[in-house]
N, C-alpha and C positions, 0 to 999 in steps of 0.2 A: 424569464428567470424565479423561478419563486422569490417574493421578498423576506422571507426568513433566511434564504441561502445566499443571496447578495452580497449581506456585511462580511459573512464570513469569508466568501471568494474573494474579497475586496480586499479582506486580512491578509489571507494567503498569497494572493498576487505581490501586495506588497509587502511580506517578509522575503518571498522571491527575489525580488527585486533588491531588497536591503542583503538581503545574502551576496550577491552577484557584484553590488556594491563596493561591500566590504571587502570582499576576495580581490577588485580590481583598486579598490584606493588606498584603503588601509594596508594592504598587506603587498601590493605592487605588483599582483600577477595576474596572469588571464584566468579568468575563473571556470576553465574547462571542468573540473571537475562537478561544478552546479548546472554546467550546461550540459555533461552525461546523465546526470541525475536528471534534469527534466526531461530529456528525452526518453531514459527509461521509466518515467511515469507516465509519459505520452502514451508508449507503448503500451506498458502494462493496463492502462486502463482502455486503452481500444481493443487490446486482445481480448482482455475481461468482458466488456461490454457485447464485443460482436461474437461470444460466445467459444471464440477461438481457442482459450487457453485452457487447457485439460491436466489432470493431474497423472502422472504417469502410473503405469499400472503395480508395478509392485510398489512403489510406495503407496499406494492404498492396500493391496497386499498387507506390507510392515505393521501399517495401522489397524487393519482390520482382525488380524492373527493374533496380535499381541492384549491378553488379557490385562497389563498393568495400565496401558493407554487406554484401555476402554473404559476401566473404573475410573481415571482420570478424568477424561471427556463427559461421562455422567455425571461426573462432582460438579464439571465449571458449564456444564450444559445447560444448564438453567437459569446462570450468570447471563447467556447471551441468546436463550429461546431458543435452544436450538433440540432436536429431537435427537434421540439419539437410533443408533439404526446402521 
């Protein structure tokens, strides 16, 4: 693991366990929603990293054919170093 990313990773893992501990200890409930969120995050990460996550065609068409959204995209695209297209 990259040495620059390791402290961030440790912080995030600690934060996750703190949220689970808060739910179970302070609220007295089983942390089901916390665990569902962790599982959903893992599924998203695996699908995204293996290029199995796609955008539906109707959603692409809605954004490509909308002049207002294209104008907004061009306005913020430079902030994220994206190219319009």
